[in-house]
N, C-alpha and C positions, 0 to 999 in steps of 0.2 A: 442600674444596681448590679453589683458583682454577684456571681453565684455564691450562695451561702456555703461556707466550709464548716462541716460538722467537726466538733471537737473529739469525736470518737470514731476511730478507724481500726480495722484489724491490725494487730501488732505484727511486726516483721517475723517474730518467732512462731507465729501460728501456722506458717507455711514453709515448705522447704525452698531452698534457693533455686532448685531446678524445676519447680512447679510451673505449669503453663498458666496463661491468663485465665483460661476456663477453670482451672483449679482454684485460682484466686477467687473468682466469682462464686464458685461452689462453696468455698470456705466462708465467704462473706454471707452467702445466702443461709448457710447452716447456722451461723451466729445470729442472724436476724430472726430466723425461725424460732430459735430458743427464747428470744426476747419478746416474741409476739404472743399475746394471750388468746390465740385462736389456732385452728387447724388448717388455715389457708396455706398452700405451698409457698415457700419463701420466694420462689422465682416469680410468683404472681405480683409481688410488690414492686417489681421493676417493669411491669407491663404498663404501657401507656393508658390502657383502659382503666386499670386500677388507680393510676394517678388521677385520672379524670374523676373517679368516684370520690377520692379524697378531696378534690377541689369542689365537687358538688356539695360535699358535707360542709366545707368551709363557707360556701355561699349561703347555704340554708341556715347556718348558725350565725351569720352576720359577721364572720371573722374577716378582718381586713386582709388583703392579699399579701402584704409584706409579712404579717404575723403568721398567716397560714403557711407561707412558703418556708419560713424558718422552722416551724414545727414539723413540717413534712420532711425536711432535710434531716432533722434530728431523728425522726422515726425510721426513715429508710437508711440512715447512716450513709448518705450518698449526696454528692454535689449535683443539684439540678440546675437547669437553665431558667433564671428568673424571668426574662422576657417571654419565654414560652409559657411559663406558669401564669404570668400576669395576663397574657393574651387569652389563654383558655379560661381563666377566672372570669374575665369580663364577658366573654362569649356566653358562658353558662349563666352569668348574672342577667344577661339580656335575653335569656330564653332559648339559646342555642345549646341543646344538650349533647350534640355531636359535632363539636367544632373541629375543623381541620386547620392546621397551621399553614400560613402562607408559605409558598416555596422559599421566599427570601424575606424572612421576618427581620425588619430593620429597626423596630422600635415604635416611636410615637405615631407615625403615619399609619401603622397597622392596628392601632387600638380601636375599639368600637366607638361609635359616634358619641354615646353618652359620656365616655371617659374623656374624649377630646373636648366636648362642650364644657365639662367641668374644669379641665386644665386651662382652656382659653378664657374662661370667665375670670381668671386671676391676672391676665395680662394687661398691660397698659395699652392705650390706643395705638401708639406707634408700632408696638410689637404685633398687635393683632393685624394691622395693615400689612406688615411684612410677611406674616404667616400666610396671608391670602395669596401671596405671589409664589409660594413654594410648589403647590400642586392643586389639582382640582378637588381632591378629597379633603385637604386641609381648608381650602377656600369654602367648600360646602359646610364644613364643621364650624368655621367662624360665622358664616351667615346664618347657620341654624341656631347659634347661641343668641341669647338675649341679654343686652347690657343696659345698665342704668347709668344715665349721665346726670351730673349735677349742673354742668354748664355746657350748653350746645349753642354756638353762635355762628351765623352765616352773614358775612359782610361782603356785598357785591358792588363793585365800581367798574368803570369802563375799562380800566387797564389792569385790574387785579381783583382777586377773590381771596377772602380769608375764611378758613374754617378754624374755629376755636372749640376744641373738644376736651374738656376737663384739664388734662395735664399737658396738652400739646397744642401748638398753633401752627397751621400749615398755610403758607402764602403761595399763591399761584400767580405767575406773571408771564407775559410774553417776553418782556425785557425787564431786567432788574430795575426797580425804581425805589425811591426813598419813601418808606411807609413807617409809621410808628411801631417800634418793636414791642412785643408783649412783655409784661412785667412778671417776673418770677415763673416763667414758663419756657419750656423748650420750644424752639422755633425751627421749622423746616421750610426752606425755600425751593420751589419747583419752577424751573424755567421751561416753558413749552409754548410754541407758537399757537397751539390750540389749547391754551390754558383754561378757557371756559369749559370745554368738553372734558378736559382732564379733571378739573375741580368737581364738576357735577357728577362725573362717573364715580369719583371717590365718595362724594356725598351720598349717592345712591347706594353704594355698598355699605356705608356706615348705617344708613337708615334701615337696611334689611335686617340688621341685628340689634336694632334699638328697641328696648322694652319700654322704658319711661324716661322722660326728661324733666328735671326739676325746673330749670330756668332756660327758656328757649328765646333766642334773639335773632331777628331777621332784619337786616338793614339793606335798603337799596338807596344809595346816595344820588344826588342830583346829576352825577355824571353817568350813572348806569343807563344802559340802553333798553329799549322796548324788547329787543330780541333776547337779551339776557333774562328779563322777567318771564318771557314766554317759555324759554327753555327750563327755567326753574319751576314754573307752574306745571308744565307737562310732566316733569319728574315727580312732583308732589301728587299730581292727580293719579299717577300709577303706583303710589305708595299707600299702604294702609294708613288710616287716620292715626296721627301721633298722639300718644298719651302724655300730654304736657301739663304741668301744674301751673306754671306762670309763663306768659308770653309777652315779649316786648317787640313791637313792630314799628320801624321808622322807614317810611316809604314816600318818595316825592310824588308819585302818581297816586293820589289819595284813593281813587276808586279801586286800586289793587290791594290795599291793606286788608280789606274785608275778605278778599279771595284767599289771601294767606291764612287768615283766621279760620276759614272754612275747612282747612286741611287738618284741623285739630279736633280731637275727640271731645264732644260736649259732655259735661258732667265731671270729667277728670280735670278740666281747666278751671282753676279757681281765681286767678288774677290776670287781668288784661291791661296792658299799656299800649296805647296807640299815639303816635306822634307824627306831625307833618309840619314843615316850615311854613306852608301856606295856610294851615289851620282852616281848611275848608272841606274836611272829610264829611262823608255822608253818614250822619248819625241816625237818620231815619231808618236806613237799612240795617244799621248795626243792632238796634233794639229789637229787631224781628228775628235775629239769629239765635239758635239754641245755645251757641257758645256764650253769648251775652246773658241770656236768661238764666243759665245754670251756674254762672260764676258767682263769686262772693265779693270781689273787689274790682273796681273799674277806675282807670286813670285815662281820661280822654280830653282833659282841658287843653292840651296842646295839639289836638287833632281836628276839632271843629266846634262849631257853636250849636248847642242843643236847643231845639225849639221848646219854649216854656210849656207847651202842652204835653210834653213828654217827660217832664220832671218826675211825675209820680212813678214812672217806670224804674226809677233808681232807688226808691225807698225800701226795697227789700235787701239792698246790699249792706254789708258791714262797713265798707269804706268806699268812697268814690271821690273823684275830682272831676269837675265838669265846668264848662264855660257857657254862660248864658248871655243873651243880648241885653237883658235887663232882669233885675231881681225885684219882683213885686211883693207887696205886703202879703197877698194871699199865698204866694209861694213859700214865704217864711212860715206862715201859719200851718200850711200843709206839712212842711218838713218838721216843724216842732211837734205836731200831733203824731207823726209817724215815728219820730225818735222816742217819744214816750211809750210807744207800743213795741218798739224793737226789742226782741228777746235777748240780743247780744249787745255788747258795747259797740257803738258805732261812731265813726268819724267822717263827716261829710263836708266837702269843701266846694263852694261855688265861687267861680271867678267871673267878674263882670266889670267892664270899664265904665258902666253907667250906674254903679251901685250908689244909692242914696241912703244916708243915715236914717232919715225919717221913715223909710219903708221898713227898715228892720225894727226900729224902736217901737213903732206903733203896732207891730205884730206881737211884741212881747207882753204877756199878761203882767201888769204891774204888781199884783198881789202875790205873784209867785217869785218875785225877784229876791234873792238872798245875798247877792253880791253885785257891785258895780264899780268899775274903775276905768279911768281914761289915762292912757299912757301914750303921750305924744299923739300920733295920728290914729292909734289903735284904741278901740273901745271894747271893754269886757263886760259881759253880763253872765250871771249864773242864776238859773231858776230851779225851784224844787218841783220834782215830779210827784204828784199826789200818790200816797200809799206805796212809796218806793224809797229805797236808799239812794237812788240815782238822782243826779242833777243834769240839767241841760246847760251846756256851756256855749256861749256866743262869743266869738272873737271876730271883729270885722274892721275893715278900713275902707273909707269912702273911695269910690272909683277904683276899687281893686278886688277885694275878696271878702267872703263871709265863710267862717268855719263854724259848724255846729256839731256838737258831740254830746253823747250821754256818758257820764262817768259817776263813780261813787264819790 
């Protein structure tokens, strides 16, 4: 910001052409004194200590620095240095009542930490990463800031790693290869023979300043190496548990997916998606995790087969998708009773290659049926929940799936 120029200065006719500079200042001080409703010597108004007192007043009154600066220039009828004023303002604001100006004040790098954090909070991801490279003080300010991400995705393969961070996609390669380009996002390509270390270092720096993540995705494809997973795990183990709302994990080494899940903060996590092409993930261990117990929605049908004895572990969820070896009549009855008691609207999907129509229909209480329809291979039922405006809806297809939900 340029120094503010006051609209009122001593007129040329107020002094003689031969007057010295000191005479000019004396005249200016005399005019200022006559305009001030107090007996403080006019010369005091140009003293740095007095200026600090004015700034202290602005801070206490909650006056923004740009407005306080303009007002002070008008009062003193003098051009002041705005960077110096702003620096002193934020020093006082942060509790330093005797601030000293840096010998070479150059602007943003000399601002207090709180001001830098506020500024960097409005930068896009790419710009924040660039700022970290300028100096240690700015790097510390970026890392001290806390950012909220809507989308945060990590995709790891043997020959490349991709970070997708809201408005930008960064691809890391040893040698450039053909990978699907991002849609509607800026892309940066980084070629480095140590691309894994480079990518994980950037990931570590981003996680330092991450406050929350709305949708977090972690993918280790079938070409990724064991070493890559170990490097990623070590990084995450040394990072504070992430506050993630929804997680999607696709990992070929099924026993590793639950380890990734353990890096997330229980309670904050509401939705879990687990997927594996082999579909042999360990669901017995999953149901014992706090991240699972405190979630509200679970999608694990493409991760592994749940033992029928654990089905009741799912009945507190609003939504879930699960795969069973078989769906028995007693399972349908249990689910039906649980849906009737569920306080919220719920939608539960069971996948099963051995689903038998008779097992479902014999579990439905005939006297509660208010609707029945068969549409090709799909069968529909709707039953009334006693003393409620809600119904239970059944939609199923033999040797495929059963959907049960409670709706008005």
